[in-house]
PDB file of N, CA, C and O in Angstrom:
ATOM      1  N   UNK A   1       2.549 -36.310  11.665  1.00  0.00           N
ATOM      2  CA  UNK A   1       3.526 -35.115  12.472  1.00  0.00           C
ATOM      3  C   UNK A   1       3.658 -33.933  11.468  1.00  0.00           C
ATOM      4  O   UNK A   1       3.630 -32.737  11.759  1.00  0.00           O
ATOM      5  N   UNK A   2       3.827 -34.557  10.069  1.00  0.00           N
ATOM      6  CA  UNK A   2       4.800 -34.099   8.844  1.00  0.00           C
ATOM      7  C   UNK A   2       3.687 -32.707   8.985  1.00  0.00           C
ATOM      8  O   UNK A   2       4.275 -31.627   9.040  1.00  0.00           O
ATOM      9  N   UNK A   3       2.161 -32.646   9.046  1.00  0.00           N
ATOM     10  CA  UNK A   3       1.092 -31.766   8.601  1.00  0.00           C
ATOM     11  C   UNK A   3       1.505 -30.548   9.787  1.00  0.00           C
ATOM     12  O   UNK A   3       1.432 -29.362   9.464  1.00  0.00           O
ATOM     13  N   UNK A   4       1.910 -30.924  11.080  1.00  0.00           N
ATOM     14  CA  UNK A   4       2.097 -29.997  12.049  1.00  0.00           C
ATOM     15  C   UNK A   4       3.302 -29.180  12.020  1.00  0.00           C
ATOM     16  O   UNK A   4       3.391 -28.008  12.386  1.00  0.00           O
ATOM     17  N   UNK A   5       4.220 -29.922  11.546  1.00  0.00           N
ATOM     18  CA  UNK A   5       5.411 -29.121  11.241  1.00  0.00           C
ATOM     19  C   UNK A   5       5.257 -28.265   9.965  1.00  0.00           C
ATOM     20  O   UNK A   5       5.862 -27.193   9.933  1.00  0.00           O
ATOM     21  N   UNK A   6       4.597 -28.592   9.043  1.00  0.00           N
ATOM     22  CA  UNK A   6       4.397 -28.057   7.890  1.00  0.00           C
ATOM     23  C   UNK A   6       3.570 -26.800   8.398  1.00  0.00           C
ATOM     24  O   UNK A   6       4.192 -25.742   8.307  1.00  0.00           O
ATOM     25  N   UNK A   7       2.553 -26.732   8.808  1.00  0.00           N
ATOM     26  CA  UNK A   7       1.670 -25.482   9.247  1.00  0.00           C
ATOM     27  C   UNK A   7       2.614 -24.641  10.381  1.00  0.00           C
ATOM     28  O   UNK A   7       2.727 -23.423  10.244  1.00  0.00           O
ATOM     29  N   UNK A   8       3.288 -25.337  11.510  1.00  0.00           N
ATOM     30  CA  UNK A   8       4.067 -24.372  12.340  1.00  0.00           C
ATOM     31  C   UNK A   8       5.096 -23.487  11.311  1.00  0.00           C
ATOM     32  O   UNK A   8       5.381 -22.338  11.650  1.00  0.00           O
ATOM     33  N   UNK A   9       5.628 -24.028  10.086  1.00  0.00           N
ATOM     34  CA  UNK A   9       6.377 -23.351   9.570  1.00  0.00           C
ATOM     35  C   UNK A   9       5.982 -22.107   8.832  1.00  0.00           C
ATOM     36  O   UNK A   9       6.599 -21.043   8.789  1.00  0.00           O
ATOM     37  N   UNK A  10       4.627 -22.486   8.147  1.00  0.00           N
ATOM     38  CA  UNK A  10       4.172 -21.572   7.878  1.00  0.00           C
ATOM     39  C   UNK A  10       3.659 -20.369   8.332  1.00  0.00           C
ATOM     40  O   UNK A  10       3.687 -19.269   7.780  1.00  0.00           O
ATOM     41  N   UNK A  11       3.160 -20.714   9.455  1.00  0.00           N
ATOM     42  CA  UNK A  11       2.786 -20.087  10.606  1.00  0.00           C
ATOM     43  C   UNK A  11       3.699 -18.563  10.899  1.00  0.00           C
ATOM     44  O   UNK A  11       3.391 -17.373  10.960  1.00  0.00           O
ATOM     45  N   UNK A  12       5.083 -19.428  11.044  1.00  0.00           N
ATOM     46  CA  UNK A  12       6.173 -18.485  11.585  1.00  0.00           C
ATOM     47  C   UNK A  12       6.659 -17.914  10.379  1.00  0.00           C
ATOM     48  O   UNK A  12       7.489 -17.024  10.565  1.00  0.00           O
ATOM     49  N   UNK A  13       6.350 -18.197   9.066  1.00  0.00           N
ATOM     50  CA  UNK A  13       7.112 -17.492   7.966  1.00  0.00           C
ATOM     51  C   UNK A  13       5.965 -16.275   8.000  1.00  0.00           C
ATOM     52  O   UNK A  13       6.279 -15.085   8.034  1.00  0.00           O
ATOM     53  N   UNK A  14       5.051 -16.596   7.991  1.00  0.00           N
ATOM     54  CA  UNK A  14       3.775 -15.419   7.602  1.00  0.00           C
ATOM     55  C   UNK A  14       4.147 -14.578   8.340  1.00  0.00           C
ATOM     56  O   UNK A  14       4.583 -13.524   7.878  1.00  0.00           O
ATOM     57  N   UNK A  15       4.090 -14.781   9.572  1.00  0.00           N
ATOM     58  CA  UNK A  15       4.163 -13.840  10.662  1.00  0.00           C
ATOM     59  C   UNK A  15       5.418 -12.945  10.625  1.00  0.00           C
ATOM     60  O   UNK A  15       5.318 -11.726  10.760  1.00  0.00           O
ATOM     61  N   UNK A  16       6.681 -13.606  10.429  1.00  0.00           N
ATOM     62  CA  UNK A  16       7.832 -12.726   9.793  1.00  0.00           C
ATOM     63  C   UNK A  16       7.900 -12.114   8.712  1.00  0.00           C
ATOM     64  O   UNK A  16       8.630 -11.139   8.532  1.00  0.00           O
ATOM     65  N   UNK A  17       6.954 -12.742   7.644  1.00  0.00           N
ATOM     66  CA  UNK A  17       6.858 -11.583   6.370  1.00  0.00           C
ATOM     67  C   UNK A  17       6.143 -10.077   6.790  1.00  0.00           C
ATOM     68  O   UNK A  17       6.300  -8.951   6.317  1.00  0.00           O
ATOM     69  N   UNK A  18       5.332 -10.565   7.841  1.00  0.00           N
ATOM     70  CA  UNK A  18       4.513  -9.479   8.141  1.00  0.00           C
ATOM     71  C   UNK A  18       5.216  -8.395   8.907  1.00  0.00           C
ATOM     72  O   UNK A  18       4.970  -7.200   8.743  1.00  0.00           O
ATOM     73  N   UNK A  19       6.155  -8.898   9.805  1.00  0.00           N
ATOM     74  CA  UNK A  19       7.013  -7.913  10.496  1.00  0.00           C
ATOM     75  C   UNK A  19       7.579  -7.406   9.919  1.00  0.00           C
ATOM     76  O   UNK A  19       7.793  -6.222  10.178  1.00  0.00           O
ATOM     77  N   UNK A  20       8.185  -8.068   8.720  1.00  0.00           N
ATOM     78  CA  UNK A  20       9.110  -7.140   8.007  1.00  0.00           C
ATOM     79  C   UNK A  20       8.674  -5.836   7.104  1.00  0.00           C
ATOM     80  O   UNK A  20       9.299  -4.853   6.704  1.00  0.00           O
ATOM     81  N   UNK A  21       7.023  -6.374   6.938  1.00  0.00           N
ATOM     82  CA  UNK A  21       6.430  -5.573   5.982  1.00  0.00           C
ATOM     83  C   UNK A  21       6.114  -4.254   6.932  1.00  0.00           C
ATOM     84  O   UNK A  21       6.154  -3.111   6.477  1.00  0.00           O
ATOM     85  N   UNK A  22       5.799  -4.551   8.289  1.00  0.00           N
ATOM     86  CA  UNK A  22       5.504  -3.461   9.134  1.00  0.00           C
ATOM     87  C   UNK A  22       6.844  -2.666   9.398  1.00  0.00           C
ATOM     88  O   UNK A  22       6.592  -1.462   9.352  1.00  0.00           O
ATOM     89  N   UNK A  23       7.933  -2.863   9.611  1.00  0.00           N
ATOM     90  CA  UNK A  23       8.969  -2.682  10.041  1.00  0.00           C
ATOM     91  C   UNK A  23       9.503  -1.390   8.923  1.00  0.00           C
ATOM     92  O   UNK A  23      10.290  -0.492   9.222  1.00  0.00           O
ATOM     93  N   UNK A  24       8.848  -1.587   7.607  1.00  0.00           N
ATOM     94  CA  UNK A  24       9.239  -0.649   6.482  1.00  0.00           C
ATOM     95  C   UNK A  24       8.257   0.703   6.723  1.00  0.00           C
ATOM     96  O   UNK A  24       8.416   1.585   5.879  1.00  0.00           O
ATOM     97  N   UNK A  25       7.389   0.934   7.644  1.00  0.00           N
ATOM     98  CA  UNK A  25       6.855   2.003   7.483  1.00  0.00           C
ATOM     99  C   UNK A  25       7.270   2.845   9.036  1.00  0.00           C
ATOM    100  O   UNK A  25       7.436   2.414  10.177  1.00  0.00           O
ATOM    101  N   UNK A  26       7.324   3.937   8.566  1.00  0.00           N
ATOM    102  CA  UNK A  26       8.071   4.644   9.850  1.00  0.00           C
ATOM    103  C   UNK A  26       8.653   5.886   9.326  1.00  0.00           C
ATOM    104  O   UNK A  26       8.224   6.193   8.213  1.00  0.00           O
ATOM    105  N   UNK A  27       9.640   6.787   9.913  1.00  0.00           N
ATOM    106  CA  UNK A  27      10.480   7.450   9.571  1.00  0.00           C
ATOM    107  C   UNK A  27      11.810   7.216   9.673  1.00  0.00           C
ATOM    108  O   UNK A  27      12.245   6.224  10.258  1.00  0.00           O
ATOM    109  N   UNK A  28      12.724   8.297   8.993  1.00  0.00           N
ATOM    110  CA  UNK A  28      14.307   7.854   9.351  1.00  0.00           C
ATOM    111  C   UNK A  28      14.948   9.089   9.043  1.00  0.00           C
ATOM    112  O   UNK A  28      14.538   9.861   8.176  1.00  0.00           O
ATOM    113  N   UNK A  29      15.806   9.249   9.650  1.00  0.00           N
ATOM    114  CA  UNK A  29      16.859  10.587   9.537  1.00  0.00           C
ATOM    115  C   UNK A  29      18.188   9.927   8.579  1.00  0.00           C
ATOM    116  O   UNK A  29      18.901   8.958   8.836  1.00  0.00           O
ATOM    117  N   UNK A  30      18.206  10.746   7.531  1.00  0.00           N
ATOM    118  CA  UNK A  30      19.300  10.140   6.390  1.00  0.00           C
ATOM    119  C   UNK A  30      19.837  11.602   5.707  1.00  0.00           C
ATOM    120  O   UNK A  30      19.002  12.335   5.176  1.00  0.00           O
ATOM    121  N   UNK A  31      21.221  11.976   5.745  1.00  0.00           N
ATOM    122  CA  UNK A  31      21.757  12.938   5.343  1.00  0.00           C
ATOM    123  C   UNK A  31      21.208  14.006   6.216  1.00  0.00           C
ATOM    124  O   UNK A  31      20.871  14.950   5.502  1.00  0.00           O
ATOM    125  N   UNK A  32      21.015  14.205   7.285  1.00  0.00           N
ATOM    126  CA  UNK A  32      20.240  15.175   7.899  1.00  0.00           C
ATOM    127  C   UNK A  32      18.807  15.664   7.303  1.00  0.00           C
ATOM    128  O   UNK A  32      18.600  16.864   7.479  1.00  0.00           O
ATOM    129  N   UNK A  33      18.029  15.119   6.792  1.00  0.00           N
ATOM    130  CA  UNK A  33      16.913  14.968   6.506  1.00  0.00           C
ATOM    131  C   UNK A  33      15.888  13.847   6.656  1.00  0.00           C
ATOM    132  O   UNK A  33      16.046  12.788   6.049  1.00  0.00           O
ATOM    133  N   UNK A  34      15.019  14.023   7.316  1.00  0.00           N
ATOM    134  CA  UNK A  34      14.100  13.285   7.656  1.00  0.00           C
ATOM    135  C   UNK A  34      12.970  12.566   6.597  1.00  0.00           C
ATOM    136  O   UNK A  34      12.150  13.233   5.966  1.00  0.00           O
ATOM    137  N   UNK A  35      13.060  11.341   6.533  1.00  0.00           N
ATOM    138  CA  UNK A  35      12.559  10.476   5.242  1.00  0.00           C
ATOM    139  C   UNK A  35      11.587   9.888   5.866  1.00  0.00           C
ATOM    140  O   UNK A  35      11.704   9.468   7.017  1.00  0.00           O
ATOM    141  N   UNK A  36      10.493   9.792   5.149  1.00  0.00           N
ATOM    142  CA  UNK A  36       9.163   8.902   5.100  1.00  0.00           C
ATOM    143  C   UNK A  36       9.333   7.511   4.451  1.00  0.00           C
ATOM    144  O   UNK A  36       9.418   7.487   3.223  1.00  0.00           O
ATOM    145  N   UNK A  37       9.398   6.234   5.204  1.00  0.00           N
ATOM    146  CA  UNK A  37       9.323   4.877   4.619  1.00  0.00           C
ATOM    147  C   UNK A  37       7.697   4.335   4.515  1.00  0.00           C
ATOM    148  O   UNK A  37       7.016   4.028   5.494  1.00  0.00           O
ATOM    149  N   UNK A  38       7.400   4.309   3.576  1.00  0.00           N
ATOM    150  CA  UNK A  38       5.834   3.714   3.225  1.00  0.00           C
ATOM    151  C   UNK A  38       5.628   2.632   2.319  1.00  0.00           C
ATOM    152  O   UNK A  38       5.449   2.870   1.125  1.00  0.00           O
ATOM    153  N   UNK A  39       5.634   1.445   2.772  1.00  0.00           N
ATOM    154  CA  UNK A  39       5.419   0.173   2.017  1.00  0.00           C
ATOM    155  C   UNK A  39       6.603   0.125   0.947  1.00  0.00           C
ATOM    156  O   UNK A  39       6.480   0.019  -0.274  1.00  0.00           O
ATOM    157  N   UNK A  40       7.909   0.238   1.775  1.00  0.00           N
ATOM    158  CA  UNK A  40       9.071  -0.156   1.173  1.00  0.00           C
ATOM    159  C   UNK A  40       9.761   1.250   0.316  1.00  0.00           C
ATOM    160  O   UNK A  40      10.985   1.341   0.213  1.00  0.00           O
ATOM    161  N   UNK A  41       9.022   2.096  -0.153  1.00  0.00           N
ATOM    162  CA  UNK A  41       9.519   3.380  -0.944  1.00  0.00           C
ATOM    163  C   UNK A  41       9.686   4.538   0.153  1.00  0.00           C
ATOM    164  O   UNK A  41       8.716   4.896   0.821  1.00  0.00           O
ATOM    165  N   UNK A  42      10.851   5.062   0.297  1.00  0.00           N
ATOM    166  CA  UNK A  42      11.305   6.318   0.846  1.00  0.00           C
ATOM    167  C   UNK A  42      11.184   7.420   0.134  1.00  0.00           C
ATOM    168  O   UNK A  42      11.448   7.547  -1.061  1.00  0.00           O
ATOM    169  N   UNK A  43      10.684   8.419   1.048  1.00  0.00           N
ATOM    170  CA  UNK A  43      10.485   9.713   0.270  1.00  0.00           C
ATOM    171  C   UNK A  43      10.861  10.790   1.421  1.00  0.00           C
ATOM    172  O   UNK A  43      10.861  10.434   2.599  1.00  0.00           O
ATOM    173  N   UNK A  44      11.161  12.035   1.070  1.00  0.00           N
ATOM    174  CA  UNK A  44      11.181  13.103   2.097  1.00  0.00           C
ATOM    175  C   UNK A  44       9.869  13.742   2.715  1.00  0.00           C
ATOM    176  O   UNK A  44       8.881  14.148   2.102  1.00  0.00           O
ATOM    177  N   UNK A  45      10.084  13.731   3.970  1.00  0.00           N
ATOM    178  CA  UNK A  45       9.005  13.615   4.994  1.00  0.00           C
ATOM    179  C   UNK A  45       8.189  15.453   4.447  1.00  0.00           C
ATOM    180  O   UNK A  45       8.949  16.422   4.420  1.00  0.00           O
ATOM    181  N   UNK A  46       7.092  15.586   4.178  1.00  0.00           N
ATOM    182  CA  UNK A  46       6.402  16.656   3.862  1.00  0.00           C
ATOM    183  C   UNK A  46       5.614  17.303   4.763  1.00  0.00           C
ATOM    184  O   UNK A  46       5.066  18.362   4.454  1.00  0.00           O
ATOM    185  N   UNK A  47       5.458  16.717   6.035  1.00  0.00           N
ATOM    186  CA  UNK A  47       4.487  17.438   7.112  1.00  0.00           C
ATOM    187  C   UNK A  47       4.756  16.202   8.322  1.00  0.00           C
ATOM    188  O   UNK A  47       4.818  14.977   8.217  1.00  0.00           O
ATOM    189  N   UNK A  48       4.899  17.258   9.676  1.00  0.00           N
ATOM    190  CA  UNK A  48       4.778  16.281  11.095  1.00  0.00           C
ATOM    191  C   UNK A  48       4.139  14.930  11.068  1.00  0.00           C
ATOM    192  O   UNK A  48       3.047  14.804  10.514  1.00  0.00           O
ATOM    193  N   UNK A  49       4.704  13.967  11.595  1.00  0.00           N
ATOM    194  CA  UNK A  49       3.884  12.793  11.767  1.00  0.00           C
ATOM    195  C   UNK A  49       3.692  12.343  13.390  1.00  0.00           C
ATOM    196  O   UNK A  49       4.536  12.403  14.284  1.00  0.00           O
ATOM    197  N   UNK A  50       2.086  11.803  13.470  1.00  0.00           N
ATOM    198  CA  UNK A  50       1.954  11.310  14.630  1.00  0.00           C
ATOM    199  C   UNK A  50       1.855   9.965  14.438  1.00  0.00           C
ATOM    200  O   UNK A  50       1.203   9.390  13.566  1.00  0.00           O
ATOM    201  N   UNK A  51       2.706   9.369  15.512  1.00  0.00           N
ATOM    202  CA  UNK A  51       2.780   7.656  15.728  1.00  0.00           C
ATOM    203  C   UNK A  51       1.620   7.455  16.799  1.00  0.00           C
ATOM    204  O   UNK A  51       1.071   8.154  17.650  1.00  0.00           O
ATOM    205  N   UNK A  52       1.526   6.221  16.355  1.00  0.00           N
ATOM    206  CA  UNK A  52       0.600   5.299  17.152  1.00  0.00           C
ATOM    207  C   UNK A  52       0.252   5.560  18.848  1.00  0.00           C
ATOM    208  O   UNK A  52      -0.858   5.534  19.379  1.00  0.00           O
ATOM    209  N   UNK A  53       1.166   5.736  19.289  1.00  0.00           N
ATOM    210  CA  UNK A  53       1.614   5.645  20.973  1.00  0.00           C
ATOM    211  C   UNK A  53       1.640   7.260  21.337  1.00  0.00           C
ATOM    212  O   UNK A  53       1.651   7.608  22.517  1.00  0.00           O
ATOM    213  N   UNK A  54       1.649   8.238  20.249  1.00  0.00           N
ATOM    214  CA  UNK A  54       1.308   9.465  20.633  1.00  0.00           C
ATOM    215  C   UNK A  54       2.459  10.371  20.312  1.00  0.00           C
ATOM    216  O   UNK A  54       2.357  11.591  20.438  1.00  0.00           O
ATOM    217  N   UNK A  55       3.737   9.684  19.829  1.00  0.00           N
ATOM    218  CA  UNK A  55       4.891  10.561  19.936  1.00  0.00           C
ATOM    219  C   UNK A  55       4.577  11.266  18.503  1.00  0.00           C
ATOM    220  O   UNK A  55       3.738  10.816  17.722  1.00  0.00           O
ATOM    221  N   UNK A  56       5.411  12.507  18.241  1.00  0.00           N
ATOM    222  CA  UNK A  56       5.069  13.478  17.144  1.00  0.00           C
ATOM    223  C   UNK A  56       6.452  13.267  16.728  1.00  0.00           C
ATOM    224  O   UNK A  56       7.309  13.092  17.594  1.00  0.00           O
ATOM    225  N   UNK A  57       6.762  13.264  15.454  1.00  0.00           N
ATOM    226  CA  UNK A  57       7.783  13.292  14.432  1.00  0.00           C
ATOM    227  C   UNK A  57       7.901  14.880  13.973  1.00  0.00           C
ATOM    228  O   UNK A  57       6.951  15.277  13.299  1.00  0.00           O
ATOM    229  N   UNK A  58       8.731  15.635  14.197  1.00  0.00           N
ATOM    230  CA  UNK A  58       8.914  16.974  13.243  1.00  0.00           C
ATOM    231  C   UNK A  58       9.954  16.808  12.182  1.00  0.00           C
ATOM    232  O   UNK A  58      10.953  16.090  12.129  1.00  0.00           O
ATOM    233  N   UNK A  59       9.253  17.986  11.052  1.00  0.00           N
ATOM    234  CA  UNK A  59      10.392  17.724   9.714  1.00  0.00           C
ATOM    235  C   UNK A  59      11.307  17.932  10.136  1.00  0.00           C
ATOM    236  O   UNK A  59      12.091  17.316   9.413  1.00  0.00           O
ATOM    237  N   UNK A  60      12.115  18.636  11.220  1.00  0.00           N
ATOM    238  CA  UNK A  60      13.306  18.863  11.665  1.00  0.00           C
ATOM    239  C   UNK A  60      13.952  17.690  12.004  1.00  0.00           C
ATOM    240  O   UNK A  60      15.092  17.482  11.591  1.00  0.00           O
ATOM    241  N   UNK A  61      13.390  16.922  12.680  1.00  0.00           N
ATOM    242  CA  UNK A  61      14.136  15.734  13.308  1.00  0.00           C
ATOM    243  C   UNK A  61      13.668  15.630  14.344  1.00  0.00           C
ATOM    244  O   UNK A  61      13.721  14.468  14.745  1.00  0.00           O
ATOM    245  N   UNK A  62      13.114  16.454  15.155  1.00  0.00           N
ATOM    246  CA  UNK A  62      12.391  16.422  16.588  1.00  0.00           C
ATOM    247  C   UNK A  62      11.526  15.425  16.759  1.00  0.00           C
ATOM    248  O   UNK A  62      10.629  15.207  15.945  1.00  0.00           O
ATOM    249  N   UNK A  63      11.720  14.689  17.884  1.00  0.00           N
ATOM    250  CA  UNK A  63      10.651  13.981  18.461  1.00  0.00           C
ATOM    251  C   UNK A  63       9.978  14.276  19.724  1.00  0.00           C
ATOM    252  O   UNK A  63      10.645  14.643  20.692  1.00  0.00           O
ATOM    253  N   UNK A  64       8.907  14.166  19.781  1.00  0.00           N
ATOM    254  CA  UNK A  64       8.670  14.746  21.008  1.00  0.00           C
ATOM    255  C   UNK A  64       7.477  13.575  21.275  1.00  0.00           C
ATOM    256  O   UNK A  64       6.559  13.308  20.500  1.00  0.00           O
ATOM    257  N   UNK A  65       7.711  13.032  22.418  1.00  0.00           N
ATOM    258  CA  UNK A  65       7.184  11.975  23.017  1.00  0.00           C
ATOM    259  C   UNK A  65       5.738  12.339  23.800  1.00  0.00           C
ATOM    260  O   UNK A  65       5.394  13.490  24.069  1.00  0.00           O
ATOM    261  N   UNK A  66       5.154  11.427  24.036  1.00  0.00           N
ATOM    262  CA  UNK A  66       3.747  11.591  24.733  1.00  0.00           C
ATOM    263  C   UNK A  66       3.720  12.329  26.073  1.00  0.00           C
ATOM    264  O   UNK A  66       2.931  13.178  26.487  1.00  0.00           O
ATOM    265  N   UNK A  67       5.055  11.639  26.771  1.00  0.00           N
ATOM    266  CA  UNK A  67       5.262  12.087  28.576  1.00  0.00           C
ATOM    267  C   UNK A  67       5.832  13.548  28.010  1.00  0.00           C
ATOM    268  O   UNK A  67       6.377  13.956  29.035  1.00  0.00           O
ATOM    269  N   UNK A  68       6.036  14.553  27.041  1.00  0.00           N
ATOM    270  CA  UNK A  68       6.522  15.767  26.939  1.00  0.00           C
ATOM    271  C   UNK A  68       8.417  15.746  26.783  1.00  0.00           C
ATOM    272  O   UNK A  68       9.213  16.683  26.719  1.00  0.00           O
ATOM    273  N   UNK A  69       8.629  14.269  26.764  1.00  0.00           N
ATOM    274  CA  UNK A  69      10.021  14.464  26.571  1.00  0.00           C
ATOM    275  C   UNK A  69      10.389  14.853  25.351  1.00  0.00           C
ATOM    276  O   UNK A  69       9.446  14.916  24.563  1.00  0.00           O
ATOM    277  N   UNK A  70      11.845  15.245  24.755  1.00  0.00           N
ATOM    278  CA  UNK A  70      12.019  15.647  23.451  1.00  0.00           C
ATOM    279  C   UNK A  70      13.347  15.099  23.118  1.00  0.00           C
ATOM    280  O   UNK A  70      14.246  14.951  23.945  1.00  0.00           O
ATOM    281  N   UNK A  71      13.420  14.819  21.931  1.00  0.00           N
ATOM    282  CA  UNK A  71      15.012  14.123  21.642  1.00  0.00           C
ATOM    283  C   UNK A  71      15.015  14.759  20.049  1.00  0.00           C
ATOM    284  O   UNK A  71      13.998  15.097  19.444  1.00  0.00           O
ATOM    285  N   UNK A  72      16.202  14.824  19.606  1.00  0.00           N
ATOM    286  CA  UNK A  72      16.518  14.936  18.088  1.00  0.00           C
ATOM    287  C   UNK A  72      17.186  13.773  17.533  1.00  0.00           C
ATOM    288  O   UNK A  72      18.239  13.344  18.004  1.00  0.00           O
ATOM    289  N   UNK A  73      16.512  13.191  16.411  1.00  0.00           N
ATOM    290  CA  UNK A  73      16.742  12.384  15.774  1.00  0.00           C
ATOM    291  C   UNK A  73      18.361  12.546  15.138  1.00  0.00           C
ATOM    292  O   UNK A  73      18.762  13.578  14.598  1.00  0.00           O
ATOM    293  N   UNK A  74      19.075  11.465  15.301  1.00  0.00           N
ATOM    294  CA  UNK A  74      20.786  11.775  13.934  1.00  0.00           C
ATOM    295  C   UNK A  74      20.369  10.699  13.321  1.00  0.00           C
ATOM    296  O   UNK A  74      19.535   9.821  13.544  1.00  0.00           O
ATOM    297  N   UNK A  75      21.542  11.087  12.047  1.00  0.00           N
ATOM    298  CA  UNK A  75      21.473  10.280  11.394  1.00  0.00           C
ATOM    299  C   UNK A  75      21.629   8.753  11.169  1.00  0.00           C
ATOM    300  O   UNK A  75      22.767   8.343  11.398  1.00  0.00           O
ATOM    301  N   UNK A  76      20.685   7.784  10.751  1.00  0.00           N
ATOM    302  CA  UNK A  76      20.813   6.368  11.049  1.00  0.00           C
ATOM    303  C   UNK A  76      19.766   6.188  11.756  1.00  0.00           C
ATOM    304  O   UNK A  76      19.099   5.217  11.398  1.00  0.00           O
ATOM    305  N   UNK A  77      19.233   6.973  12.945  1.00  0.00           N
ATOM    306  CA  UNK A  77      18.077   6.625  13.615  1.00  0.00           C
ATOM    307  C   UNK A  77      16.503   6.325  12.736  1.00  0.00           C
ATOM    308  O   UNK A  77      16.226   6.648  11.581  1.00  0.00           O
ATOM    309  N   UNK A  78      15.857   5.778  13.503  1.00  0.00           N
ATOM    310  CA  UNK A  78      14.716   5.333  12.652  1.00  0.00           C
ATOM    311  C   UNK A  78      13.402   5.398  13.622  1.00  0.00           C
ATOM    312  O   UNK A  78      13.588   5.401  14.839  1.00  0.00           O
ATOM    313  N   UNK A  79      12.199   5.447  13.143  1.00  0.00           N
ATOM    314  CA  UNK A  79      10.949   5.067  14.219  1.00  0.00           C
ATOM    315  C   UNK A  79      10.127   4.800  13.526  1.00  0.00           C
ATOM    316  O   UNK A  79       9.833   5.448  12.522  1.00  0.00           O
ATOM    317  N   UNK A  80       9.416   3.491  14.028  1.00  0.00           N
ATOM    318  CA  UNK A  80       8.550   2.953  13.269  1.00  0.00           C
ATOM    319  C   UNK A  80       7.154   3.667  13.851  1.00  0.00           C
ATOM    320  O   UNK A  80       7.140   4.383  14.853  1.00  0.00           O
ATOM    321  N   UNK A  81       5.962   3.336  13.027  1.00  0.00           N
ATOM    322  CA  UNK A  81       4.685   3.937  13.279  1.00  0.00           C
ATOM    323  C   UNK A  81       4.331   3.660  14.751  1.00  0.00           C
ATOM    324  O   UNK A  81       3.705   4.533  15.352  1.00  0.00           O
ATOM    325  N   UNK A  82       4.688   2.476  15.411  1.00  0.00           N
ATOM    326  CA  UNK A  82       4.362   2.366  16.667  1.00  0.00           C
ATOM    327  C   UNK A  82       5.157   3.486  17.515  1.00  0.00           C
ATOM    328  O   UNK A  82       4.483   4.238  18.219  1.00  0.00           O
ATOM    329  N   UNK A  83       5.776   3.551  17.499  1.00  0.00           N
ATOM    330  CA  UNK A  83       6.813   4.791  17.900  1.00  0.00           C
ATOM    331  C   UNK A  83       8.093   4.345  18.765  1.00  0.00           C
ATOM    332  O   UNK A  83       8.661   4.908  19.701  1.00  0.00           O
ATOM    333  N   UNK A  84       8.339   3.119  18.103  1.00  0.00           N
ATOM    334  CA  UNK A  84       9.502   2.434  18.764  1.00  0.00           C
ATOM    335  C   UNK A  84      10.579   3.189  17.815  1.00  0.00           C
ATOM    336  O   UNK A  84      10.515   3.309  16.592  1.00  0.00           O
ATOM    337  N   UNK A  85      11.680   3.712  18.773  1.00  0.00           N
ATOM    338  CA  UNK A  85      12.949   4.002  18.022  1.00  0.00           C
ATOM    339  C   UNK A  85      14.086   3.382  18.171  1.00  0.00           C
ATOM    340  O   UNK A  85      14.580   3.116  19.267  1.00  0.00           O
ATOM    341  N   UNK A  86      14.659   3.064  16.889  1.00  0.00           N
ATOM    342  CA  UNK A  86      15.857   2.354  16.635  1.00  0.00           C
ATOM    343  C   UNK A  86      17.153   3.093  16.281  1.00  0.00           C
ATOM    344  O   UNK A  86      17.427   3.475  15.143  1.00  0.00           O
ATOM    345  N   UNK A  87      17.843   3.240  17.254  1.00  0.00           N
ATOM    346  CA  UNK A  87      18.945   4.407  17.205  1.00  0.00           C
ATOM    347  C   UNK A  87      20.556   3.756  16.806  1.00  0.00           C
ATOM    348  O   UNK A  87      21.138   2.901  17.473  1.00  0.00           O
ATOM    349  N   UNK A  88      20.964   4.267  15.819  1.00  0.00           N
ATOM    350  CA  UNK A  88      22.257   4.258  15.291  1.00  0.00           C
ATOM    351  C   UNK A  88      23.120   4.027  16.651  1.00  0.00           C
ATOM    352  O   UNK A  88      22.823   4.668  17.659  1.00  0.00           O
ATOM    353  N   UNK A  89      24.178   3.111  16.656  1.00  0.00           N
ATOM    354  CA  UNK A  89      25.103   2.865  17.411  1.00  0.00           C
ATOM    355  C   UNK A  89      26.069   3.561  17.114  1.00  0.00           C
ATOM    356  O   UNK A  89      27.116   3.471  17.755  1.00  0.00           O
TER     357      UNK A  89
END
């Protein structure tokens, strides 16, 4: 029984660590500039980026979705590489 609990705990912690690592890659609007996050490092974005869902993030913070809709990122907004937007409240 202890083995199963240990295996379950290791599996969950590994999945959690992977999710955290993946969440570090993407873009974020900070101080009215689009910043690129890669492997835990943040740097100014130097070219437009295409996300895996087909969304395109421009250097000025404009996001063009695959369906053609357009939005502007605000300070605190971020998007991961899959195109999932996390908006500041």
